[in-house]
C-alpha positions, 0 to 999 in steps of 0.5 A: 834363717833359711834351710840352706844357711842352717845346713851350712852352719851345721857343717861348721858345728860338725867339722870343728870337732876335727880341729880341736880333737885331732889337730890341737889336743888329743892326736898330738899327744896320742902320736907321741905317747902311743904311735911313736912311743919307741921314738926319742921325744925330739925325733917324734916331735920333728917327725910331727912337724914335718908331717904338718909342713908337708900337709900344708905344702900339698893343700897349698899346691893343690887348692888354687887349681882345685878352686878354679875347677870347682867354680864350673857348674855342678863341680863344687858340690862333688868336690866338697862331698869328696874331700869331706867324706875322705877327711871323715874316713881317714879321721876314723882310721886313726882308730886303727893306730897302735903302739909303734905305727908312727909311719901309718899314723903320719900318713893317715893324719896327712890324708885327713889334714889335706882332706880337711883343708880342701873341704874347708875351701869349698865350705867357705866358697858356699857362703856366697850360695847359701845367703845374701850379701846383707845377711853374710856377716851374721851367717858367717859369724854363726858358723864360727860361733856354733863351730866353737860349741860343736867342736867342744862337745865331742872333745869333751865327751872324748876327754871324759872317756879317756880320763874314766878309762880305767874305771870303765875297764878300758885301756887309755889307748882304746879310749883314745881310739874311740875318741877318733871314732866319736869325732868322725861320727860327729862330723858325719851326722852334721855334714848330711844336711849340707850334702842334702840341702846346699846347692851351687847357685853361682857358677861358670858355664861349661866344662872344667879346663885342662890342667894348663888351662886352669892355671891360666884362669888362675893367673888372670884372677890373680891379675884381677886382684892386683887391679882392684885396689879394695881386694888387693889391700884387704888380701895384704891386710889379711896376710898380716893380721891373720898371721897374728891371730894364728900365732897367738892361737898356735903359741898360746899353749907353749907360752902358757907352759913357759910361765908356769901354768900347769898342763891340766890347767891349760886343758881346762883353759882350751875348753874355756876358750872354746865356750867363750868364743861361742857367744863372742863370735855371734856377737861380732856378727850382730855388732857388724849389722850396727857398726859394719864389718870393717869396724868390727874387723878393726876392733878385733885387730886392736884386741889382738894388739892389746893381747900382744901387749898384755902378753909381755907383762904376763906373770901369773896364771890369773894373768893367762886366763885374762889373756885367754879370755881376750883371745876368746873374745876376738878370734872367732869374730875376726876370722868370721867377718874376714871371710864374709867381707871377702865373700862380698868383695869377689865375683860369686861365680868365682867363689871357689877359686877366690876362696882358695886364694883366700885360704892359701894366703891364710896358710902361708902367712901362718909360717911367718908369725912363728918365725918371727917369734922364734927369731925374737925369742932366740935373740933376746932369750925371753918368750915375752919378747916373742909375743910382743914382736907380734904387734908388728904384724897387727900394725902392718894389718891395720895400716893396709886394712885402713886403706880400704876407704869405703865401707861399701863393697862391690863385686869385681866386674 
C-alpha cells in the first residue's frame, strides 16, 4: 500500500467519528436534553429536522458548483482543506453549547454538516488520485472498513466518559461537551497525513471559471452522463438502491423501538454494527478482486432485499440482532464498491465534478425512502409494512444495475 493510499484511508478513519458521534448518537440527544431543554419535545424534534433539511439543501445547491471549480489544477486540495478544517473547528465549537442555547447549537450544527459533506465530496474525488483502477475497489473498501473502526473508538471513549461523569466528579453536560472536543481532535490528527501526502494528480488546465461558466460546464457534464449508457444506468440504479440502504440505516433505530428493543440495547447494537461492518467492508473489497465489483454490488442489493423481507417478520430482540448483523455485513461494502465502481467509470480529470453529482444523487435519493416508509405506515398502520415496501427500491436498483451488461469499465472520452 502506498503512502498516498494509507493517508486517504486514515482520513476516513478520522472523519467517521463525526458521523456516529455528532450526526447519529450523541449530539441529537444533547440537543434535545440540554440545548433545547426548555422547548416542548415535538418542537425541538421539528427544529432538529429543519436543521438537517436546510443543511442537505445547502450542500445540494453548492456541491455541483464547487465540484466543477475543484477540478482545476491545485484547487481540489485547497477546497478539501478549507471544508475539512471548517468542519473540525465547528465540531469543536459544539463544546460551547449550553443549556437553552438551541439557536446557537443549530447554527453550529448546520455549519458542521455542510462542511463535512463538502469535504466528503473532495475526499471521494481524491480516490482517483491516490490509487489505480485495479486497486480502487480494495482501497475504497478499506476506507469504509477502517472508517467504521475509527468512528467507533472515539465514540466508545466519549460514551464511557459520559456514563462515568458522576464518578469522575463531572456533570453529564460537561462530559458531553468534552465528547465533541474528542471527536474534533481525533478527526484533526488523522487529517494531517491527507493534507501532507495526497496531491491532485488529475486536473483541468487553466483557472476556475466564473459562476455562470461553471454552471455551463456542469450542464455539459450532465449531458455527457446522459449520453454514456453505463454511467447513466449506474446513476439511476445507485439512486434507487442507495436510497434503500440509507433508509434502513436511518430508520433502523426507530424500528427497533417500535418492536420493543430497549434504548440501552439499541446503543449496544449500534456499536456492534460499527465493529462488524469493519471487517465486512474490507471483505467486500477482497471478494471484488475475485468476482468483480459488479457482482459484489449485486450481492449487497440482494442482502438488503432479504433485510427488508426479514424485517417484516421481525418480532423479538434476537430478530433485531440478526437484522442488525445483516445490515452490518453489507452496508460498508455496497457503499465502498459503488464509490470505486463510479470512480473507474468517470474521467479522472473531472473527478470532483462527477463525485459532486454522485454525492448529490445519494443525498437527494435519501428523501424518498423514508417518505415511502412513512406513507405506507400511515396507510397500513403497521411499521413492518413500511420496511417491506423498501423492496421496491432494491428491485428498481437491481433492474437498472443489470442493464450494465459489461464488467469492463471505460472512461468517458
